[in-house]
C-alpha positions as CSV (number, residue, x, y, z in Angstrom):
1,M,-244.3,55.4,26.8
2,K,-246.0,54.9,23.5
3,I,-243.9,55.8,20.5
4,F,-244.9,56.1,16.8
5,I,-242.0,55.6,14.4
6,Y,-243.0,56.6,10.9
7,C,-240.6,55.3,8.1
8,Q,-241.3,55.1,4.4
9,H,-238.8,53.2,2.3
10,I,-239.5,53.8,-1.4
11,W,-236.3,52.9,-3.2
12,G,-233.9,50.9,-0.9
13,V,-234.1,49.3,2.5
14,G,-231.6,51.4,4.6
15,H,-234.3,53.8,6.0
16,L,-236.4,50.8,7.2
17,F,-233.6,48.9,8.8
18,R,-232.2,51.9,10.6
19,S,-235.6,52.6,12.1
20,I,-236.0,48.9,13.1
21,E,-232.7,49.2,14.9
22,I,-234.0,52.2,16.9
23,C,-237.2,50.2,17.6
24,K,-235.1,47.4,19.1
25,A,-233.4,49.8,21.5
26,L,-236.8,51.0,22.8
27,Q,-237.4,47.9,25.0
28,G,-240.0,48.4,27.7
29,H,-242.1,50.8,25.6
30,Q,-245.0,50.4,23.3
31,V,-243.7,51.0,19.8
32,I,-245.8,51.2,16.6
33,L,-243.7,51.2,13.4
34,V,-245.7,52.8,10.6
35,T,-244.4,51.6,7.2
36,G,-245.8,51.8,3.7
37,G,-243.1,50.8,1.1
38,P,-242.5,47.5,-0.8
39,Q,-242.8,44.4,1.4
40,V,-239.6,43.5,3.2
41,D,-239.3,40.4,5.4
42,A,-237.8,41.8,8.5
43,S,-238.3,40.4,12.0
44,L,-239.4,42.8,14.7
45,P,-239.0,42.4,18.5
46,Q,-242.1,41.6,20.6
47,H,-242.6,45.2,21.9
48,V,-243.0,46.5,18.3
49,R,-246.2,46.4,16.3
50,E,-246.0,47.2,12.6
51,F,-248.8,49.1,11.0
52,R,-248.6,48.9,7.2
53,L,-250.1,51.6,5.1
54,P,-251.0,50.7,1.5
55,G,-247.6,50.6,-0.3
56,L,-246.0,53.3,-2.4
57,M,-242.6,53.0,-4.1
58,T,-240.5,54.6,-6.9
59,D,-238.4,53.1,-9.7
60,R,-234.6,53.1,-9.9
61,N,-234.6,56.5,-11.6
62,Y,-236.8,58.2,-8.9
63,N,-239.6,58.8,-11.5
64,G,-242.4,59.7,-9.0
65,L,-244.5,57.5,-6.7
66,F,-246.7,54.6,-7.8
67,P,-248.7,52.0,-5.8
68,T,-247.3,48.6,-5.1
69,D,-250.8,47.4,-5.8
70,R,-251.1,48.2,-9.5
71,R,-254.9,47.7,-9.3
72,K,-255.2,51.0,-7.5
73,T,-254.5,54.6,-8.6
74,L,-252.1,56.8,-6.8
75,D,-254.9,59.1,-5.7
76,Q,-256.9,56.2,-4.3
77,V,-253.9,55.0,-2.3
78,K,-253.1,58.5,-1.0
79,K,-256.6,59.1,0.3
80,E,-256.7,55.7,1.9
81,R,-253.3,56.2,3.6
82,Q,-254.2,59.7,4.8
83,K,-257.3,58.4,6.6
84,L,-255.7,55.3,8.0
85,L,-252.8,57.2,9.5
86,F,-254.9,60.0,10.9
87,D,-257.4,57.6,12.5
88,L,-254.6,55.5,13.9
89,F,-252.9,58.5,15.5
90,E,-256.2,59.7,16.9
91,K,-257.0,56.3,18.4
92,E,-253.6,55.5,19.8
93,A,-252.6,59.0,21.1
94,P,-248.8,58.4,21.2
95,D,-246.5,60.3,23.5
96,T,-243.9,60.7,20.8
97,F,-244.1,60.8,17.0
98,L,-240.6,60.0,15.5
99,I,-240.6,60.8,11.8
100,E,-237.8,59.4,9.7
101,L,-236.3,61.9,7.2
102,Y,-239.2,64.3,6.8
103,P,-239.1,67.3,6.3
104,F,-235.6,66.9,4.9
105,G,-237.0,64.4,2.4
106,R,-240.2,62.5,1.6
107,R,-241.9,65.7,0.7
108,A,-244.3,63.6,-1.5
109,F,-245.7,62.2,1.8
110,R,-246.7,65.6,3.3
111,F,-250.3,64.8,2.2
112,E,-250.6,62.4,5.2
113,L,-248.1,64.0,7.6
114,E,-249.2,67.6,7.6
115,P,-252.8,66.9,8.8
116,I,-251.3,65.2,11.9
117,L,-248.6,67.8,12.4
118,K,-251.2,70.6,12.2
119,G,-253.6,68.7,14.4
120,V,-251.0,68.2,17.2
121,R,-250.0,71.9,17.1
122,N,-253.6,73.3,17.0
123,G,-254.9,70.9,19.7
124,S,-257.4,69.0,17.6
125,L,-255.2,65.9,18.1
126,P,-253.8,64.6,21.4
127,A,-250.7,66.4,22.6
128,C,-247.6,64.7,21.4
129,R,-243.8,65.4,21.1
130,V,-242.8,65.4,17.4
131,V,-239.2,64.5,16.6
132,C,-237.3,64.2,13.3
133,S,-235.0,61.2,12.9
134,L,-232.3,62.0,10.3
135,R,-229.3,60.3,8.8
136,D,-225.9,61.9,8.3
137,I,-225.9,63.3,4.8
138,L,-228.5,64.9,2.6
139,V,-228.8,64.5,-1.2
140,E,-228.6,67.5,-3.5
141,K,-231.7,69.4,-4.4
142,K,-232.5,71.3,-7.7
143,D,-233.4,74.5,-5.8
144,P,-231.4,74.4,-2.6
145,V,-232.4,77.9,-1.4
146,S,-236.2,77.3,-1.4
147,Y,-235.6,73.7,-0.2
148,E,-233.6,74.7,2.9
149,K,-236.0,77.5,3.7
150,R,-239.0,75.2,3.6
151,V,-237.2,72.6,5.8
152,A,-236.1,75.1,8.4
153,D,-239.6,76.6,8.5
154,T,-241.3,73.2,8.9
155,L,-238.9,72.1,11.6
156,N,-239.4,75.4,13.6
157,R,-243.2,75.2,13.2
158,Y,-243.9,71.6,14.0
159,F,-240.9,69.8,15.5
160,D,-239.7,69.6,19.1
161,A,-236.3,68.1,18.3
162,L,-234.0,67.0,15.5
163,L,-232.0,63.8,16.1
164,I,-229.1,63.4,13.7
165,H,-227.8,59.8,13.5
166,A,-224.2,60.6,13.0
167,D,-220.9,61.3,14.8
168,P,-219.9,65.0,14.1
169,N,-216.3,63.9,14.2
170,L,-216.9,62.1,10.8
171,V,-219.6,64.3,9.2
172,K,-221.8,67.2,10.3
173,L,-225.2,68.1,8.9
174,D,-224.2,71.7,8.1
175,E,-221.9,70.3,5.4
176,T,-225.0,69.4,3.3
177,F,-227.5,71.8,4.9
178,S,-226.3,75.4,4.9
179,R,-229.2,77.0,6.9
180,I,-228.6,75.0,10.1
181,V,-228.3,78.4,11.9
182,D,-231.9,79.2,11.0
183,V,-233.2,76.1,12.8
184,V,-234.4,77.0,16.3
185,T,-235.6,73.4,17.0
186,P,-233.1,71.7,19.4
187,I,-230.6,69.6,17.6
188,F,-228.8,66.5,18.9
189,Y,-226.2,64.1,17.5
190,T,-226.9,60.5,18.5
191,G,-224.0,58.7,17.0
192,F,-224.4,56.3,14.0
193,V,-227.1,53.6,14.2
194,T,-225.9,50.1,13.7
195,P,-226.1,46.7,15.4
196,K,-222.9,45.3,17.0
197,P,-221.4,41.9,16.5
198,A,-221.3,39.5,19.4
199,P,-217.9,38.6,21.0
200,G,-216.3,35.7,19.1
201,A,-218.8,36.0,16.2
202,R,-216.0,35.8,13.5
203,H,-214.7,32.4,14.6
204,R,-218.1,30.9,15.2
205,F,-219.6,32.0,11.9
206,R,-216.6,30.8,9.9
207,Q,-217.0,27.4,11.5
208,Q,-220.7,27.4,10.6
209,L,-219.9,28.2,7.0
210,G,-217.1,25.7,6.9
211,I,-214.4,28.2,6.0
212,S,-211.0,27.8,7.6
213,E,-208.7,30.7,8.7
214,D,-206.3,30.0,5.7
215,E,-209.2,30.6,3.3
216,F,-210.7,34.0,2.2
217,L,-214.3,35.0,2.7
218,I,-215.5,37.9,0.6
219,V,-218.9,39.4,1.2
220,A,-220.5,41.6,-1.4
221,S,-223.7,43.6,-1.1
222,A,-225.7,46.2,-3.0
223,G,-228.2,47.7,-0.5
224,G,-231.7,47.4,-1.8
225,G,-230.4,46.1,-5.1
226,K,-231.9,48.4,-7.7
227,A,-228.5,49.8,-8.8
228,G,-226.3,46.9,-7.7
229,I,-225.7,45.0,-11.0
230,V,-223.1,47.6,-12.0
231,L,-220.9,46.5,-9.1
232,L,-221.8,42.8,-8.7
233,Q,-221.5,41.7,-12.3
234,P,-217.8,42.6,-12.7
235,L,-217.1,41.3,-9.2
236,I,-217.8,37.7,-10.2
237,G,-215.4,38.0,-13.1
238,A,-212.8,39.6,-10.8
239,L,-212.3,36.4,-8.9
240,A,-210.3,35.0,-11.8
241,H,-207.8,37.7,-11.2
242,L,-207.1,37.0,-7.6
243,N,-203.9,35.4,-6.6
244,S,-205.6,32.6,-4.5
245,Q,-208.9,32.2,-6.3
246,D,-209.3,28.5,-5.3
247,S,-209.3,29.4,-1.6
248,V,-211.8,32.3,-2.0
249,H,-215.5,32.1,-1.0
250,L,-217.7,34.8,-2.3
251,H,-221.1,35.5,-0.8
252,I,-223.2,38.0,-2.7
253,F,-226.3,39.6,-1.3
254,T,-228.1,41.5,-4.1
255,G,-230.8,43.2,-2.1
256,P,-234.5,42.4,-2.3
257,F,-235.3,44.9,-5.1
258,M,-232.8,43.8,-7.7
259,P,-234.8,43.0,-10.9
260,D,-235.4,39.3,-11.5
261,E,-233.5,39.2,-14.8
262,E,-230.4,40.7,-13.2
263,F,-230.5,38.4,-10.2
264,E,-230.8,35.4,-12.5
265,R,-227.9,36.6,-14.6
266,L,-225.7,36.7,-11.5
267,R,-226.8,33.2,-10.4
268,R,-226.0,31.8,-13.9
269,N,-222.4,33.2,-13.6
270,A,-221.8,31.8,-10.2
271,D,-219.7,28.7,-9.5
272,K,-219.2,26.4,-6.5
273,N,-217.4,29.1,-4.5
274,V,-219.8,31.9,-5.3
275,H,-223.1,32.0,-3.5
276,V,-225.8,34.5,-4.7
277,C,-229.0,35.3,-2.7
278,R,-231.1,38.4,-2.2
279,F,-231.0,38.9,1.5
280,T,-229.8,37.4,4.8
281,P,-230.8,38.4,8.4
282,D,-227.2,37.4,9.4
283,F,-225.5,40.1,7.2
284,L,-223.6,41.5,10.2
285,S,-222.3,38.0,11.1
286,F,-221.1,37.6,7.5
287,L,-219.2,40.9,7.6
288,T,-217.7,40.0,11.0
289,A,-216.5,36.7,9.6
290,A,-215.3,38.2,6.3
291,D,-211.8,39.1,5.2
292,L,-213.2,41.7,2.8
293,S,-216.4,43.5,2.1
294,V,-217.2,44.8,-1.4
295,S,-220.3,47.0,-1.4
296,M,-222.1,50.2,-2.2
297,G,-221.9,53.1,0.3
298,G,-225.3,53.3,1.8
299,Y,-225.6,54.4,5.5
300,N,-226.5,51.0,6.9
301,T,-223.9,49.0,5.0
302,S,-221.2,51.6,5.9
303,M,-222.0,51.5,9.6
304,N,-222.1,47.7,9.5
305,I,-218.6,47.7,8.0
306,L,-217.4,50.0,10.9
307,A,-219.0,47.8,13.5
308,A,-217.6,44.6,12.0
309,E,-214.1,46.2,11.6
310,V,-213.8,44.4,8.2
311,P,-211.5,45.7,5.4
312,A,-213.8,47.2,2.8
313,L,-214.0,48.3,-0.8
314,I,-216.9,50.7,-1.5
315,W,-218.4,51.8,-4.7
316,P,-220.5,54.9,-3.9
317,Y,-223.8,55.2,-5.9
318,P,-223.1,58.0,-8.4
319,G,-226.7,59.3,-8.6
320,D,-226.1,61.9,-5.8
321,R,-223.4,63.1,-3.3
322,E,-224.6,61.1,-0.3
323,Q,-222.7,57.9,-0.7
324,G,-219.6,59.6,-2.3
325,L,-219.1,61.9,0.7
326,R,-219.6,59.2,3.2
327,T,-217.2,56.8,1.4
328,E,-214.6,59.5,1.1
329,R,-214.8,60.2,4.9
330,M,-214.5,56.5,5.7
331,A,-211.5,56.3,3.4
332,G,-210.0,59.3,5.2
333,I,-210.0,57.5,8.5
334,G,-208.6,54.3,7.0
335,A,-211.9,52.3,7.2
336,A,-212.4,51.7,3.5
337,S,-210.9,52.1,0.0
338,V,-212.9,53.7,-2.8
339,I,-213.9,51.8,-6.0
340,R,-213.9,54.3,-8.9
341,R,-216.0,53.9,-12.0
342,K,-212.9,53.0,-14.0
343,D,-212.4,50.1,-11.6
344,L,-215.7,48.4,-12.5
345,Q,-214.2,45.8,-14.8
346,P,-212.9,42.4,-13.7
347,K,-209.1,42.9,-14.0
348,R,-208.9,46.2,-12.2
349,L,-211.4,45.1,-9.5
350,G,-209.4,41.9,-9.0
351,A,-206.2,43.9,-8.5
352,L,-207.9,46.2,-5.9
353,M,-209.3,43.2,-4.0
354,T,-205.9,41.5,-4.0
355,R,-204.2,44.6,-2.5
356,V,-206.8,45.0,0.3
357,L,-206.6,41.3,1.2
358,A,-202.9,41.5,1.5
359,R,-203.0,44.4,4.0
360,K,-202.7,43.9,7.7
361,P,-205.9,44.6,9.7
362,Q,-206.5,48.2,10.7
363,H,-206.7,49.3,14.3
364,T,-210.1,50.0,15.8
365,I,-211.8,53.1,14.3
366,R,-213.0,55.5,17.1
367,I,-216.5,56.5,15.8
368,D,-219.6,56.6,17.9
369,L,-221.8,53.7,16.8
370,N,-224.3,53.7,19.7
371,G,-226.9,55.8,17.8
372,A,-229.9,53.5,18.5
373,L,-229.2,53.3,22.2
374,N,-228.5,57.0,22.5
375,T,-231.7,57.7,20.6
376,A,-233.7,55.5,23.0
377,R,-232.1,57.2,26.0
378,W,-232.8,60.7,24.6
379,L,-236.5,59.8,24.0
380,E,-236.9,58.4,27.5
381,Q,-235.2,61.3,29.2
382,G,-237.1,63.9,27.2
383,V,-240.4,62.4,28.4
384,N,-239.3,62.3,32.1
385,Q,-238.0,65.9,32.2
């Protein structure tokens, strides 16, 4: 089976890494991952080929799209992308076109998606099953009535299925999308998408880092990094307010898109027990080995926390409801504690960290984290039916 997976990350990296995890589960198939955001160094399995469109991105305030190559205009890039994507689709003739987020988001990319969707439906392009790949929670819209009508109409017109990467026991789509009853396209919950730690990973990785069991490892992260300084700056100062600061090792992963000046400010404030870098391919191993995670509340980080079963403090990004709702649900099942805005100063944050480190480990949380494998199985069964 030949599968196109279309994923455009324009602000953070969560969408991209969730799509890559689904790619990994599709072993034995030809997978073409179509990307077109800022460059991210991410390894892909051998059965996956990446096709990079000319890059588009947005700033930290979501002020429209602009090219990653500043020598080109937005119109130039859009025309180039539209032709490249259409020609690729026509040449490769995939069996399945898996589109991440659209039409629930990425409306700005309809200029390149709609010609393909229309072509598949009217027969001018090769026949292909079209599937939407969607995360658990939607952000608010300025005009929810027209937005939800447009989404439902687009799904019903062009899509053969909607795969929601969530466990409905934790959160359901209709909590943030009221017109789910108007969607006639078949809907399936896959479970959450996340990698799983290997057995014994905690002990092995702590040995690799040179951290004994009577020391504390704290792992801090900020998703893509554009909004992370608000959390990570006071976190370094919070170490002075921990009871056992001499035996604490803090590893900070800022995200690849943190501005250079903010990244350098964190590095200047670090000491011998504080390590600051932008990214690690071993993030799940760090979480599995950690005694505490301090992070923002994006989808991928939150699911990594559940998979690693690590005690967690989460500051949800305040720009929309997505991270706040997810974090509150995780707190409700005992999987995390919430960092409020008033806690974002060293003394209060240090007190929160001390309390969580002193707690006994929680029992295993029963949430479906097999979303990548379930998605792959659904795609395979759908073709064979």
